C-alpha positions in Angstrom: 21.8 -0.4 -19.1 23.9 2.2 -20.8 27.0 0.8 -19.0 26.3 -2.7 -20.3 26.0 -1.3 -23.9 29.1 0.6 -23.6 31.0 -2.4 -22.2 29.8 -4.4 -25.2 31.3 -1.9 -27.6 34.7 -2.4 -25.9 34.6 -6.1 -26.9 33.8 -5.5 -30.5 36.1 -2.6 -31.2 39.3 -3.0 -29.4 41.2 0.0 -30.7 42.8 2.2 -28.0 40.9 5.3 -29.2 37.5 3.5 -29.0 38.3 2.1 -25.6 39.1 5.6 -24.4 35.8 6.8 -25.8 33.9 4.0 -24.1 35.7 4.8 -20.8 34.7 8.4 -21.1 31.1 7.5 -21.8 31.0 5.2 -18.8 32.4 8.0 -16.6 29.7 10.3 -17.9 27.0 7.8 -17.1 28.4 7.3 -13.6 28.5 11.1 -13.1 24.9 11.4 -14.3 23.8 8.6 -11.9 25.6 10.2 -9.0 24.0 13.5 -9.8 20.5 11.9 -10.0 21.1 10.1 -6.7 22.2 13.3 -4.9 19.1 15.2 -6.3 16.6 12.6 -5.3 18.3 12.0 -2.0 18.1 15.7 -1.2 14.4 15.9 -2.1 13.6 12.8 -0.1 15.5 14.1 2.9 13.7 17.4 2.8 10.4 15.6 2.6 11.3 13.4 5.6 12.3 16.5 7.6 8.9 18.1 6.7 7.1 15.0 7.9 9.2 14.9 11.1 8.3 18.5 11.8 4.6 17.8 11.4 4.9 14.7 13.5 6.5 16.7 16.3 3.7 19.3 16.2 1.1 16.5 16.3 2.8 14.7 19.2 3.0 17.9 21.2 -0.7 18.7 20.7 -1.9 15.2 21.4 -1.3 15.7 25.1 -3.8 18.5 25.3 -6.1 17.7 22.5 -9.9 17.4 22.8 -11.3 14.0 22.1 -12.6 14.7 18.6 -9.3 16.4 17.6 -7.3 13.7 19.3 -8.8 11.1 17.0 -7.9 13.1 13.9 -4.4 13.8 15.1 -3.8 10.1 15.9 -5.0 9.1 12.5 -2.8 11.8 10.9 0.2 10.7 13.0 -0.2 7.1 11.8 -0.5 8.1 8.2 2.5 10.5 8.3 4.6 7.8 10.1 3.8 5.4 7.2 4.8 8.0 4.7 8.0 8.7 6.5 8.8 5.0 6.7 8.3 4.8 2.9 10.6 7.8 2.3 13.3 6.3 4.6 13.1 3.0 2.8 13.6 4.8 -0.5 16.6 6.6 0.9 18.1 3.3 2.0 17.5 1.8 -1.5 19.2 4.7 -3.1 22.2 4.4 -0.8 22.5 0.7 -1.7 21.7 1.0 -5.4 24.0 -0.4 -8.0 24.4 1.2 -11.4 22.6 -1.7 -13.1 19.6 -1.4 -10.7 19.5 2.4 -10.7 16.8 3.0 -13.3 14.2 0.9 -11.3 15.2 2.3 -7.9 15.2 5.9 -9.3 11.6 5.5 -10.6 10.4 3.9 -7.4 12.1 6.7 -5.3 10.4 9.4 -7.5 7.0 7.7 -7.2 7.5 7.4 -3.4 8.3 11.1 -3.2 5.3 12.1 -5.3 2.9 9.9 -3.3 4.2 11.0 0.0 4.0 14.7 -1.0 0.4 14.2 -2.0 -0.4 12.5 1.3 1.3 15.2 3.3 -0.6 17.9 1.5 -3.9 16.0 1.9 -3.3 15.4 5.6 -1.9 18.9 6.1 -5.2 20.6 6.0 -6.8 18.1 8.4 -3.8 18.4 10.7 -4.0 22.2 10.6 -7.7 22.1 11.4 -7.2 19.7 14.3 -4.3 21.8 15.7 -6.4 25.0 15.6 -9.2 23.3 17.5 -6.9 22.9 20.4 -5.8 25.9 22.4 
């Protein structure tokens, strides 16, 4: 949105100095967007790695789990897999995001990260309990 506004200024004020200012403003916007993309990507990748680690533990314990714990672990595994898929979809959207669509994608990615973190925490206690029930 900012890029579009800056571009409009160029058409109305065609002096060389104002064009230079607009170009500098556009460069700053691009830098800010790239910085935001890197930050959100890093957070989502860390979340994905955490989920993968938990899924690895669950998968290993499922082989020796008791029936009651096994059901809990299967349910947790399904939930965490859904959360990981959402995180990976957000990472893909960020990678493909254009500057004009960035605001919407950024907000969706942040919401996905927040929701997934809450789910991982919520399931974390259940997973820990189920893992402790198994020798």
